[in-house]
C-alpha positions in Angstrom: 0.0 0.0 0.0 1.2 3.5 -0.9 1.9 5.1 2.5 2.1 8.5 0.9 -1.7 8.4 0.5 -2.4 7.6 4.1 -2.4 11.2 5.2 -4.7 12.3 2.4 -7.1 9.4 3.2 -7.3 10.3 6.9 -8.1 13.9 6.1 -10.8 13.1 3.6 -12.3 10.5 6.0 -12.5 13.1 8.7 -14.2 15.5 6.3 -16.7 12.9 5.3 -17.5 12.0 8.9 -18.2 15.6 9.7 -20.3 16.3 6.6 -22.4 13.0 6.6 -24.6 13.5 9.6 -27.6 12.0 7.8 -27.7 8.1 7.8 -28.2 6.3 4.5 -31.9 5.6 4.2 -32.0 3.0 1.5 -28.6 2.9 -0.3 -29.3 -0.3 -2.2 -32.5 1.2 -3.8 -30.6 4.3 -4.7 -27.8 2.3 -6.2 -30.3 0.3 -8.3 -31.8 3.6 -9.6 -28.3 4.9 -10.4 -27.4 1.7 -12.2 -30.6 2.0 -14.3 -29.7 5.5 -15.2 -26.1 4.5 -16.0 -27.2 1.6 -18.3 -29.6 4.0 -20.1 -26.7 6.4 -20.6 -28.4 9.0 -18.4 -25.0 9.8 -16.9 -25.9 13.1 -15.2 -28.8 11.4 -13.3 -26.5 8.5 -12.3 -23.7 10.8 -11.2 -26.0 12.8 -9.0 -27.1 9.6 -7.0 -23.6 8.1 -6.9 -22.1 11.4 -5.7 -24.8 11.7 -2.9 -24.0 8.2 -1.7 -20.3 8.5 -2.1 -20.1 11.6 0.0 -22.0 9.6 2.7 -19.1 7.1 2.5 -21.1 4.3 0.8 -18.2 2.3 -0.7 -19.9 0.7 -3.8 -21.0 4.2 -4.8 -17.5 5.6 -4.5 -16.2 2.9 -6.8 -19.0 3.5 -9.3 -18.5 7.2 -9.2 -14.9 6.6 -10.0 -15.8 4.5 -13.0 -18.2 7.2 -14.2 -15.6 9.9 -13.8 -13.1 7.9 -15.7 -15.6 7.5 -18.5 -15.9 11.3 -18.7 -12.1 11.5 -18.5 -12.1 13.2 -15.0 -9.2 10.9 -14.0 -7.8 12.8 -11.0 -11.2 13.0 -9.3 -12.0 9.4 -10.3 -8.7 8.2 -8.7 -9.6 10.1 -5.5 -12.8 8.1 -5.1 -11.0 4.8 -5.9 -8.5 5.6 -3.1 -11.4 6.3 -0.7 -13.0 3.0 -1.5 -9.8 0.9 -1.8 -8.3 2.0 1.5 -11.6 0.9 3.2 -11.3 -2.6 1.7 -13.7 -2.3 -1.3 -12.6 -4.7 -4.1 -14.0 -2.6 -6.9 -12.3 0.5 -5.6 -9.1 -1.5 -5.3 -9.4 -2.6 -8.9 -10.0 0.9 -10.0 -6.9 2.1 -8.1 -4.8 -0.7 -9.6 -5.9 0.3 -13.1 -5.1 4.0 -12.3 -1.6 3.0 -11.2 -1.2 0.8 -14.2 -2.2 3.4 -16.8 -1.3 6.6 -15.0 -4.9 7.8 -14.8 -5.0 10.7 -12.3 -1.9 9.4 -10.5 1.7 8.7 -11.4 2.3 5.3 -13.0 3.5 2.7 -10.5 3.6 -0.9 -11.6 4.3 -2.3 -8.1 1.3 -0.4 -6.6 -0.8 -1.5 -9.5 0.1 -5.2 -8.8 -0.6 -4.7 -5.1 -4.1 -3.3 -5.7 -5.0 -5.9 -8.4 -4.0 -8.7 -6.0 -6.0 -7.0 -3.2 -9.1 -6.9 -5.4 -8.6 -10.4 -6.8 -8.3 -11.8 -3.3 -11.8 -10.4 -2.7 -13.2 -12.0 -5.9 -13.0 -9.1 -8.3 -13.3 -10.8 -11.7 -11.6 -8.1 -13.7 -8.6 -8.1 -11.4 -8.4 -11.9 -11.4 -8.4 -12.0 -15.2 -5.6 -9.4 -15.3 -3.5 -11.5 -12.9 -4.2 -14.7 -14.8 -3.0 -13.1 -18.0 0.0 -11.4 -16.4 1.3 -14.7 -14.9 0.7 -16.5 -18.2 2.4 -13.9 -20.4 4.7 -11.9 -18.0 4.4 -8.7 -20.0 1.7 -6.6 -18.4 2.7 -6.4 -14.7 6.0 -6.7 -12.8 5.7 -10.5 -12.5 7.6 -13.3 -14.2 5.8 -16.0 -16.2 4.4 -18.5 -13.7 1.9 -21.0 -15.1 1.0 -22.4 -11.7 -0.1 -18.9 -10.6 -1.9 -18.5 -13.9 -3.8 -21.7 -13.3 -4.5 -20.7 -9.7 -6.3 -17.5 -10.9 -8.0 -19.4 -13.7 -9.4 -21.9 -11.2 -10.7 -19.0 -9.1 -12.1 -17.2 -12.1 -14.3 -19.9 -13.7 -16.9 -20.4 -10.9 -17.1 -16.7 -10.3 -17.8 -16.1 -14.0 -20.5 -18.8 -13.9 -22.1 -17.2 -10.8 -21.9 -13.7 -12.4 -23.5 -15.0 -15.6 -26.3 -16.7 -13.7 -27.0 -13.5 -11.6 -27.0 -11.5 -14.8 -29.5 -13.8 -16.5 -31.7 -13.9 -13.4 -31.6 -10.1 -13.3 -32.6 -9.8 -17.0 -35.4 -12.4 -16.5 -36.7 -10.4 -13.5 -36.6 -7.1 -15.4 -38.4 -8.7 -18.4 -41.1 -10.2 -16.1 -41.6 -6.7 -14.6 -42.0 -5.3 -18.1 -44.4 -8.0 -19.1 -46.5 -7.7 -15.9 -46.8 -3.9 -16.4 -47.8 -4.5 -20.0 -50.4 -7.0 -19.0 -51.8 -4.7 -16.3 -52.0 -1.8 -18.7 -53.8 -4.0 -21.3 -56.2 -5.1 -18.7 -56.8 -1.5 -17.6 -57.4 -0.4 -21.2 -59.8 -3.3 -21.8 -61.7 -2.4 -18.6 -61.9 1.2 -19.6 -63.1 0.3 -23.1 -65.7 -2.0 -21.5 -67.0 0.8 -19.2 -67.0 3.2 -22.2 -69.2 0.8 -24.2 -71.6 0.4 -21.2 -71.9 4.2 -21.0 -72.7 4.5 -24.7 -75.5 1.9 -24.5 -77.3 3.7 -21.7 
C-alpha cells in the first residue's frame, strides 16, 4: 500500500464523517436507480445519485462514481474516489486504483502499486482483477511479474466459478426485469380493456 496516500485518506475521511450527519436511508435502492440511469446512458442522473451516496461514505457508490468519472475523463477525481473505497477494503475500488496506477490515470504510474491493488481486489473475488493477474502470470508482460503457469492456473481456477455465478446472476436479473415489463404491459392492457368496456356500457345507456 502506498503510505504517501495515508495522510490524504485520513483527512478526507474526517471531512466525510463531519459532513455526513444523515444516515443512508436505502442505499441499495438508490444504487439500483443509479445503475438503471447509467445503463440508459443518463449519466448526469446516475452521477447525482452516486455522488450523494459516495459523500456519505457508501463504498460501492464511491467505486462506481470513480468509474463514471473515468468514463468522462475526469481521471484525478476518479482516482480520488478509488482511493477512498480501496483504503476501506472495497474490491471494486481496489481494482480501479490498480488500473489507475497501471495506466497513470489521475496518478503517477507505479507498476508495483498496480500489482498490489490488483492482488488486493482479486483476493476479494473481483473478476476483472483476477483476469488481469491470470494473463499477467501467463504472459509476463503486463505487470512486474515473471511467467508462472502455476499462478496463472490458480487464478483461472478461481475465475471460472465466479464467472459462472456472475452469468447466472445477470441472466436472473434480466429475467426479473423482463417479467416486470411483461407484468406492467399485462396490467396496462387489462386496464385499457376495462376502460373500453366501461365506455361501451356508458354508450348503451
